[in-house]
KEZALO-699392 format. One line per 8 residues: for each residue x, y negated, z negated of C-alpha. Coordinates in steps of 0.02 Angstrom, whole numbers, plus 50000, padded with zeros to 5 digits. Each point is the difference from the previous one (the first is absolute). Last residue first. Layout:
<pts>
X Y Z  ...
</pts>
This chain:
<pts>
52954 49737 53270  50108 49948 50147  50111 49853 49959  50061 49851 50101  49843 50005 50105  50002 49980 50188  49904 49863 50091  50020 49882 49853
50091 49866 50103  50155 50022 49889  49988 50188 50019  49989 49985 50189  50154 49888 49999  50097 50126 49896  49946 50142 50114  50051 49901 50155
50173 49959 49929  50027 50181 49950  49948 50061 50172  50112 49874 50090  50149 50048 49892  49966 50183 50037  49989 49957 50186  50176 49931 50005
50072 50135 49887  49933 50142 50107  49846 50087 49935  50006 50186 49961  49860 49991 49872  50084 50094 49858  50179 49938 50026  49928 49830 50041
49936 49980 49823  49813 49998 49963  49921 49834 49950  49908 50026 49838  49809 50007 49992  50000 50144 49873  49945 50121 50137  50154 49951 50098
50006 49867 50135  50060 50014 50180  49838 50071 50070  49908 49865 49902  50079 49868 50112  49917 50071 50156  49828 50000 49920  50031 49825 49931
50024 49918 50170  49987 49820 49935  50188 49993 49962  50036 50020 50185  50156 50095 50049  50086 49936 50157  50099 50092 50134  49910 50166 50012
50083 50115 50129  49910 50157 49939  50162 50093 49963  50085 49844 49934  49853 49963 49884  49987 50177 49929  50189 50011 49971  50063 50176 50030
50027 50122 49859  50175 50071 49982  49998 50188 49974  50120 50061 49867  50055 50178 50037  49944 50131 49875  50136 50055 49881  50100 50157 50032
49988 50133 49864  50158 50042 49905  49984 49856 49878  49850 50075 49911  49919 49872 49890
</pts>
């Protein structure tokens, strides 16, 4: 690593739900929930998705409910 070169500035991602003024996240909307899941069916962290803490909690709760109702699988094979 060359310490003489300046590092790229960190760009903060904006929250998808705050930008689109979405108040509630429905666990039945699997297409929306899949945007916030990795290819291994894990919930992506807010640093990757840009979600604020409030909406990240709502996303994780909705994903867990959708998994319990068998709308989203726990594992992707």
